[in-house]
Steps between C-alpha positions, in 0.01 A plus 500: 500500500483172312618207708480122505527265793632152428526218750826308467580168661818568692662220700168310497305799629275749315640851490301789348700773329367825357669638188453850358677749277803484275867581536775361719368231738428600860400246765312632807487290819234569762547470875302343783119505515484579127499357147569633153196731509695717744685639197205587273524875549879494463480287186259749343796740476794262472349303210533808279875448502562137602364152452389447858458157657336473841469147642309388806732304728414150620255498797358844408195595297406248234842334499542142617495432873710182490866465596710699746481872569833678504744733330691226321182327381362827366834592339524159329141543377592838350800357319285217362238754391765697310580188299141505371467873432570630148789720603866489589648656815266739681512802725390371842317711757358381831346655807526378860479118500506526121834684524631212714387254231653717227840518668497126565424432132768743383761327715393160363508597132644849438520435126119512485479864604595834347458698819367468855271749677434412864239699694513457878626139525447348843705179527788540751734261315764768437514633858791445738452389861446852631262579217301182564451599864361841403291344224348246736404770750289682242379177337379380838302819550349473152442127464452386861130595512449355151638162607266504800193572290590239239552246779147570620359468148418872480624543145306812408619672815855386425481653151393834648776486762768422241386785275489735800858400578612544141321833470652630820201561726196333654196552283692517171320194362154646563601838358593350162269510199253213521649330191831446680334374817299248298803392295712444811227311687451276195860381547461424872551125449856566379602663828551186715712352220711814475558518874604133519730491197840347568697560179812709556666605175871578498525880508856492633714807441727296274213410267359853497845640424516318166155610385605733220171589330367857531314509831296761686382477862193712574405598853231725644649768721237427766510121484539269799846432641507137385448593134751784524761264643453245224518767229819638652668160524413392147589839356841486664567144387414524129770683297397821326149473640285810454298615799171690495338636814144619445408800719188480717445137406473178695499132414169513314588786269457296178125479562470835677666685213494280189573786260810596697611137515471475121683829453793381713518157336471630147763769556745245635433253217558775243837567658597137440426519125 
């Protein structure tokens, strides 16, 4: 795979972006404790059919560490990046926190995107009061210990606890291939910023109801309750939204099964042609 990584200055902050392949433009957005290198194995396949762009969000990897951390900041950065890329509207795909950023950007500037592919978003902005209560119960179980460890300055332990929670069982972090453990630990400094973010984008049902681009919500069949609730709420709110449930998969399926992730994404994109 031939690729190039350029560093753009976006809203006064450096933002690296990998580019590979040729074809319709596809923008991939990473989640927490990651950067654009998360997608290297996926891009190996996707770049045979698409011009793939994979940026590193502010406060992650080699991107700038100045300015606020939040969904709206990251979405505004993405829109500013698109103004500098040599392409028109793009297919937009995001996973986890990256899916939250992707949806926020799509609501801000829908004309910039051909389609929207959201894998396991986690922001509760579309939930009703009852849904929020159920979400908070599971979020408390998952994030409560992480907040405690971050408060004590135990960032490496907090990374492991968060990955255990995302993966669905204690010991998940340590059972991963070493490359993922190292990559996640390298992003430990981003975790306090992520946990203390205060930006709350408008994901009201009224705004979601007028999002008319082709959209797919992807959920692992074995994912945590909080991710399942968010997927359900968003999928119900966006008109004509496709839904994909991946059997025997949890929240981390994009890195557990990259070939399957690519197969699902590519198949859906082909259906939009």
